[in-house]
C-alpha positions as CSV (number, residue, x, y, z in Angstrom):
1,X,20.5,34.1,-23.5
2,X,17.5,36.1,-22.4
3,X,18.2,39.3,-20.5
4,X,16.2,38.4,-17.4
5,X,17.7,34.9,-17.2
6,X,21.2,36.2,-17.6
7,X,20.8,38.7,-14.7
8,X,19.1,36.1,-12.5
9,X,22.0,33.7,-13.0
10,X,24.5,36.5,-12.3
11,X,22.8,37.3,-9.0
12,X,22.7,33.6,-8.0
13,X,26.2,32.5,-9.0
14,X,28.4,35.7,-8.8
15,X,27.9,36.7,-5.2
16,X,31.3,36.7,-3.5
17,X,30.6,39.5,-1.0
18,X,27.1,38.6,0.0
19,X,27.9,35.4,1.9
20,X,24.9,35.7,4.2
21,X,22.4,35.8,1.4
22,X,24.2,32.8,-0.2
23,X,23.7,30.8,2.9
24,X,20.0,31.7,3.0
25,X,19.7,30.7,-0.7
26,X,21.3,27.3,0.2
27,X,18.9,26.9,3.1
28,X,16.0,27.6,0.7
29,X,17.3,25.0,-1.8
30,X,17.8,22.4,1.0
31,X,14.3,23.2,2.5
32,X,12.6,22.5,-0.8
33,X,14.8,19.4,-1.5
34,X,14.1,17.8,1.9
35,X,10.4,18.5,1.6
36,X,10.2,16.9,-1.9
37,X,12.4,13.9,-0.9
38,X,10.2,13.4,2.2
39,X,7.0,13.5,0.1
40,X,8.4,11.0,-2.4
41,X,9.6,8.5,0.3
42,X,6.4,8.7,2.4
43,X,4.0,8.4,-0.5
44,X,6.1,5.6,-2.0
45,X,6.0,3.7,1.3
46,X,2.2,4.3,1.6
47,X,1.6,3.1,-2.0
48,X,3.9,0.1,-1.4
49,X,2.2,-0.7,1.8
50,X,-1.3,-0.5,0.3
51,X,-0.3,-2.6,-2.8
52,X,1.6,-5.2,-0.7
53,X,-1.2,-5.5,1.7
54,X,-3.8,-5.9,-1.1
55,X,-1.7,-8.5,-2.9
56,X,-1.3,-10.6,0.3
57,X,-5.0,-10.3,1.2
58,X,-6.0,-11.3,-2.4
59,X,-3.5,-14.1,-2.3
60,X,-4.7,-15.9,0.8
61,X,-8.3,-14.8,0.1
62,X,-10.2,-14.8,-3.1
63,X,-11.4,-11.8,-5.2
64,X,-15.0,-12.8,-4.9
65,X,-17.1,-15.2,-2.7
66,X,-20.5,-16.6,-3.3
67,X,-22.4,-17.8,-0.2
68,X,-25.9,-18.7,0.8
69,X,-28.3,-17.4,3.5
70,X,-28.9,-21.0,4.3
71,X,-25.3,-21.2,5.5
72,X,-24.4,-24.1,3.2
73,X,-24.5,-24.7,-0.6
74,X,-25.6,-28.0,-2.1
75,X,-24.7,-29.1,-5.7
76,X,-21.7,-26.8,-5.7
77,X,-20.0,-28.7,-8.5
78,X,-22.8,-27.7,-10.9
79,X,-22.6,-24.0,-9.7
80,X,-18.8,-24.0,-10.3
81,X,-19.2,-25.4,-13.8
82,X,-21.9,-22.8,-14.7
83,X,-20.0,-19.9,-13.3
84,X,-16.8,-20.8,-15.2
85,X,-18.6,-20.2,-18.4
86,X,-19.2,-16.5,-17.6
87,X,-16.9,-13.7,-18.9
88,X,-14.8,-12.2,-16.1
89,X,-14.4,-15.4,-14.1
90,X,-10.9,-16.9,-14.3
91,X,-11.2,-19.7,-11.8
92,X,-13.4,-21.1,-9.0
93,X,-13.1,-23.4,-6.1
94,X,-15.5,-24.5,-3.3
95,X,-14.5,-24.0,0.4
96,X,-15.6,-24.5,4.0
97,X,-15.0,-21.9,6.6
98,X,-15.3,-22.5,10.3
99,X,-13.5,-21.8,13.7
100,X,-12.1,-24.7,15.6
101,X,-9.5,-25.5,18.3
102,X,-6.1,-27.0,17.4
103,X,-4.5,-29.0,20.1
104,X,-1.0,-30.3,20.4
105,X,1.1,-31.7,23.3
106,X,2.6,-28.2,23.7
107,X,-0.5,-26.1,23.7
108,X,-4.0,-25.2,22.4
109,X,-4.8,-22.5,19.8
110,X,-8.0,-21.3,18.3
111,X,-7.7,-21.4,14.5
112,X,-9.8,-20.7,11.4
113,X,-10.4,-24.0,9.5
114,X,-10.7,-23.8,5.8
115,X,-11.7,-26.9,3.8
116,X,-10.5,-26.7,0.3
117,X,-10.3,-28.7,-2.9
118,X,-6.5,-29.4,-3.4
119,X,-7.0,-29.7,-7.2
120,X,-8.6,-26.2,-7.8
121,X,-7.6,-24.1,-4.7
122,X,-4.2,-23.2,-6.2
123,X,-6.0,-21.6,-9.2
124,X,-7.7,-19.1,-6.9
125,X,-5.5,-18.8,-3.8
126,X,-1.8,-18.2,-3.4
127,X,-1.4,-20.8,-0.6
128,X,0.2,-23.3,-3.0
129,X,2.9,-20.7,-3.9
130,X,3.3,-19.7,-0.3
131,X,4.2,-23.3,0.9
132,X,7.7,-23.5,2.3
133,X,7.2,-27.3,3.0
134,X,4.9,-30.0,1.6
135,X,2.2,-29.7,-1.0
136,X,-1.5,-29.2,-1.2
137,X,-1.8,-32.4,-3.1
138,X,-1.0,-34.3,0.1
139,X,-4.4,-33.1,1.5
140,X,-6.3,-35.3,-1.0
141,X,-4.2,-38.4,-0.7
142,X,-5.9,-41.3,1.2
143,X,-4.2,-42.1,4.5
144,X,-5.0,-43.5,7.9
145,X,-4.5,-40.0,9.4
146,X,-5.6,-37.1,7.1
147,X,-3.3,-34.2,6.3
148,X,-3.4,-30.6,7.4
149,X,-1.5,-27.5,6.2
150,X,-0.7,-24.8,8.8
151,X,1.0,-21.4,8.9
152,X,4.6,-20.8,9.7
153,X,3.9,-18.7,12.8
154,X,1.4,-21.3,14.1
155,X,4.0,-24.0,13.6
156,X,6.7,-22.0,15.4
157,X,4.3,-21.2,18.3
158,X,3.3,-24.8,18.9
159,X,6.6,-26.4,17.9
160,X,5.2,-28.2,14.9
161,X,7.1,-29.6,12.0
162,X,6.4,-31.7,8.9
163,X,4.7,-35.0,10.1
164,X,3.7,-33.6,13.5
165,X,0.4,-35.0,14.9
166,X,-2.3,-32.5,15.9
167,X,-5.9,-32.8,16.8
168,X,-8.8,-30.5,15.9
169,X,-11.7,-29.9,18.3
170,X,-15.0,-28.8,16.7
171,X,-18.2,-27.7,18.4
172,X,-20.2,-30.3,16.5
173,X,-20.0,-32.9,19.2
174,X,-22.9,-34.7,20.9
175,X,-24.4,-34.1,24.3
176,X,-24.2,-37.1,26.6
177,X,-25.0,-37.9,30.2
178,X,-21.5,-36.7,31.1
179,X,-22.1,-33.4,29.4
180,X,-21.2,-31.9,26.0
181,X,-18.1,-33.5,24.4
182,X,-16.6,-31.9,21.3
183,X,-15.8,-33.8,18.2
184,X,-12.1,-34.6,17.8
185,X,-10.2,-35.7,14.8
186,X,-6.4,-36.3,14.4
187,X,-4.3,-34.9,11.5
188,X,-0.7,-35.0,10.4
189,X,1.0,-31.8,9.2
190,X,1.7,-32.2,5.5
191,X,2.5,-28.6,4.6
192,X,3.6,-25.3,6.1
193,X,2.9,-22.0,4.4
194,X,4.3,-18.5,4.8
195,X,2.0,-15.7,3.4
196,X,4.0,-12.9,5.0
197,X,1.0,-11.8,7.0
198,X,1.2,-12.6,10.7
199,X,-2.6,-12.8,11.2
200,X,-3.0,-15.5,8.6
201,X,0.2,-17.4,9.3
202,X,-0.7,-17.7,13.0
203,X,-4.4,-18.7,12.8
204,X,-5.2,-20.3,9.5
205,X,-5.2,-24.1,8.7
206,X,-6.2,-26.0,5.6
207,X,-7.7,-29.4,5.3
208,X,-9.6,-31.2,2.5
209,X,-13.3,-30.6,2.0
210,X,-14.3,-34.2,3.0
211,X,-12.3,-34.0,6.2
212,X,-13.8,-30.5,7.0
213,X,-17.3,-31.9,6.5
214,X,-16.5,-34.8,8.7
215,X,-15.2,-32.8,11.7
216,X,-18.0,-30.2,11.4
217,X,-20.7,-32.8,11.2
218,X,-22.2,-31.6,7.9
219,X,-24.9,-33.9,6.6
220,X,-24.3,-34.6,2.9
221,X,-21.8,-33.1,0.4
222,X,-22.2,-29.4,1.1
223,X,-19.8,-26.4,1.4
224,X,-20.2,-22.9,3.0
225,X,-19.3,-21.1,-0.2
226,X,-17.4,-20.8,-3.6
227,X,-14.4,-18.6,-4.1
228,X,-13.5,-17.0,-7.4
229,X,-10.6,-15.3,-9.1
230,X,-11.7,-12.7,-11.6
231,X,-9.9,-11.2,-14.6
232,X,-10.4,-7.6,-13.5
233,X,-10.2,-6.9,-9.7
234,X,-11.4,-3.3,-10.1
235,X,-14.7,-4.5,-11.8
236,X,-15.3,-7.2,-9.2
237,X,-18.5,-5.5,-8.0
238,X,-20.1,-5.8,-11.5
239,X,-18.8,-9.3,-12.0
240,X,-20.4,-10.4,-8.7
241,X,-23.8,-9.0,-9.7
242,X,-23.7,-10.8,-13.0
243,X,-22.5,-14.0,-11.3
244,X,-25.4,-14.1,-8.9
245,X,-28.0,-13.5,-11.6
246,X,-26.4,-16.3,-13.7
247,X,-26.5,-18.7,-10.7
248,X,-30.2,-18.1,-10.0
249,X,-30.2,-15.3,-7.4
250,X,-31.6,-15.8,-3.9
251,X,-30.7,-17.5,-1.6
252,X,-27.2,-16.9,-3.0
253,X,-25.3,-13.7,-2.4
254,X,-21.8,-12.4,-3.3
255,X,-19.2,-10.5,-1.4
256,X,-16.0,-9.1,-3.0
257,X,-12.6,-8.1,-1.7
258,X,-13.4,-4.4,-1.7
259,X,-16.4,-4.9,0.6
260,X,-14.6,-7.2,3.0
261,X,-11.6,-4.9,3.4
262,X,-13.3,-1.5,2.9
263,X,-12.4,-0.1,6.3
264,X,-8.8,-1.1,6.0
265,X,-8.1,0.5,2.6
266,X,-10.1,3.6,3.5
267,X,-7.9,4.1,6.6
268,X,-4.8,3.6,4.5
269,X,-6.0,6.2,1.9
270,X,-6.8,8.7,4.6
271,X,-3.4,8.2,6.2
272,X,-1.7,8.7,2.9
273,X,-3.6,12.0,2.3
274,X,-2.8,13.2,5.8
275,X,0.9,12.5,5.5
276,X,1.0,14.2,2.1
277,X,-0.6,17.4,3.6
278,X,1.7,17.4,6.6
279,X,4.9,16.9,4.5
280,X,3.8,19.6,2.0
281,X,4.3,22.0,4.9
282,X,8.1,21.3,4.7
283,X,8.0,22.4,1.1
284,X,6.0,25.5,2.2
285,X,8.8,26.3,4.7
286,X,11.3,26.1,1.9
287,X,9.3,28.4,-0.2
288,X,9.1,31.0,2.6
289,X,12.9,30.8,2.8
290,X,12.8,31.8,-0.9
291,X,10.7,34.9,0.0
292,X,13.3,35.8,2.6
293,X,16.2,35.4,0.1
294,X,14.5,37.5,-2.6
295,X,13.4,40.3,-0.2
296,X,17.0,40.6,1.1
297,X,18.2,40.5,-2.5
298,X,15.9,43.3,-3.5
299,X,17.0,45.4,-0.5
300,X,20.7,44.8,-1.4
301,X,20.3,45.2,-5.1
302,X,18.4,48.5,-4.9
303,X,21.2,50.4,-6.7
304,X,21.5,47.7,-9.4
305,X,17.8,47.8,-10.0
306,X,17.7,51.5,-10.3
307,X,20.7,51.5,-12.8
308,X,19.0,48.8,-14.9
309,X,15.7,50.8,-15.0
310,X,17.6,53.9,-15.9
311,X,19.3,52.0,-18.8
312,X,15.8,51.1,-20.1
313,X,14.8,47.9,-18.3
314,X,11.0,47.8,-17.9
315,X,9.2,46.9,-14.6
316,X,8.1,43.7,-16.2
317,X,11.7,42.7,-16.9
318,X,12.8,43.6,-13.3
319,X,9.9,41.5,-12.0
320,X,10.8,38.6,-14.2
321,X,14.4,38.7,-13.0
322,X,13.4,37.9,-9.4
323,X,10.7,35.5,-10.4
324,X,13.3,33.6,-12.4
325,X,15.7,33.7,-9.6
326,X,13.2,32.2,-7.1
327,X,12.0,29.7,-9.6
328,X,15.6,28.6,-10.2
329,X,16.1,28.0,-6.5
330,X,12.8,26.0,-6.5
331,X,13.8,24.0,-9.6
332,X,17.2,23.1,-8.1
333,X,15.7,22.2,-4.8
334,X,13.0,20.1,-6.4
335,X,15.6,18.3,-8.6
336,X,17.8,17.5,-5.7
337,X,14.8,16.3,-3.7
338,X,13.7,14.1,-6.5
339,X,17.1,12.5,-6.8
340,X,17.4,12.0,-3.0
341,X,13.9,10.7,-2.6
342,X,14.2,8.2,-5.5
343,X,17.6,7.0,-4.3
344,X,16.2,6.3,-0.8
345,X,13.2,4.5,-2.3
346,X,15.5,2.4,-4.4
347,X,17.6,1.5,-1.4
348,X,14.5,0.6,0.7
349,X,13.2,-1.6,-2.1
350,X,16.5,-3.4,-2.8
351,X,17.9,-4.0,0.7
352,X,14.7,-3.8,2.9
353,X,16.9,-2.6,5.8
354,X,13.9,-1.2,7.8
355,X,12.2,-4.1,9.5
356,X,8.7,-4.0,11.0
357,X,7.1,-6.1,13.7
358,X,5.0,-8.6,11.7
359,X,2.4,-9.0,14.4
360,X,1.6,-5.3,14.3
361,X,1.9,-4.2,10.7
362,X,1.2,-7.6,8.9
363,X,4.5,-7.1,7.0
364,X,8.1,-7.8,8.0
365,X,9.6,-5.0,6.0
366,X,8.9,-1.5,4.6
367,X,7.5,-1.9,1.1
368,X,8.0,0.9,-1.5
369,X,6.2,1.7,-4.8
370,X,6.7,5.0,-6.7
371,X,3.9,6.1,-9.0
372,X,4.2,8.5,-11.9
373,X,1.1,10.4,-10.9
374,X,2.3,11.0,-7.4
375,X,5.8,12.1,-8.7
376,X,4.2,14.5,-11.1
377,X,1.9,16.0,-8.5
378,X,4.8,16.5,-6.1
379,X,6.9,18.2,-8.8
380,X,4.1,20.5,-9.9
381,X,3.1,21.4,-6.3
382,X,6.6,22.2,-5.3
383,X,7.2,24.4,-8.3
384,X,3.9,26.2,-7.8
385,X,4.7,27.0,-4.2
386,X,8.1,28.2,-5.1
387,X,6.7,30.4,-7.9
388,X,4.1,31.9,-5.6
389,X,6.8,32.7,-3.1
390,X,8.5,34.9,-5.7
391,X,5.5,37.2,-6.5
392,X,5.7,39.6,-3.5
393,X,9.4,40.4,-3.6
394,X,9.4,40.5,-7.5
395,X,6.5,43.0,-7.4
396,X,8.3,45.2,-4.8
397,X,11.4,45.3,-7.1
398,X,9.3,46.1,-10.1
399,X,7.6,49.0,-8.3
400,X,10.8,50.7,-7.4
401,X,11.5,54.2,-8.8
402,X,15.1,54.8,-10.1
403,X,15.2,58.4,-8.7
404,X,14.2,57.4,-5.2
405,X,16.6,54.4,-5.2
406,X,19.6,56.6,-6.3
407,X,18.8,59.7,-4.3
408,X,21.1,58.8,-1.4
409,X,23.8,57.0,-3.4
């Protein structure tokens, strides 16, 4: 075993009389461990929150949308067929988007109406997978009363179940002598979905495109846009530009999921950075405890240092002894913190015992995702801080003169 490492381990493990220094060393280890564990848990939660939120947004919404400055798109079937031949486009479906009022015997609620094609919507959106009752296919089946799919929270708020009768009120009515009367159509609930996001589950309804055209008073077979699922969500900007050029350009335009949710994900990234900086302070506190431990050790081991130097130990070896001692404290604290942090993350992921108010955070539990890059940065940062904490006391020990240290012994 190397000389410096041997002496460092002796100082750390063979202190029976210096109980006070041992307590400080333990506090140093715990300080680093708590800091590292906190960083792992918080960054894991932030990563999980961002990914979960992105997946849910990209489930109920598409990766890419093509719209028109004319508000509506004609001959959308031809545009869909043309766009599906492009590289990077995995699926496409037309849609209609509008705000209407949903009325039931128990109340009235403003909702977002989305007219979809039941045959192709499931290839782009996750609403078909999110259904807890019914099927999208029911929207396209001929019936005396057309079907509608609503969110779980909306159904609970208005007391609706499968088969319940509702009415939609659209501002496309006509003005008569008695005043303006909205257009009203009746629907039967043929499906209930649960996306896990309160905002969507409480204010989003789906009907077939023909029924949406009817209630909104559209003239002809037109839609408000076309939704796409792309093969690479990170390259969605370039895919959108290629798509618009292929479809003929103006008056068409594209918007992607990054543009539509830019502020939200920028805020999440900023919050993650801020939390990382704040929690790094805990590791810094632990590293200052290492300075305290080593300074007191140098003061107490003055005689030992002098004897070692008198026996031929060089200042570099003396410095390395205390650097190794502080680094060992940091390594042990970092290892314990890693184990504790990963254990907490695993428990949070498996049991989801921390619940969140869904109407505030869009999620009903605390999601966790640990990333290798974050884990590596945490480990490296903790070890660097602990190493830097050893430099001053190690330099003081190396600068000690044997004759001065032994003069009063």
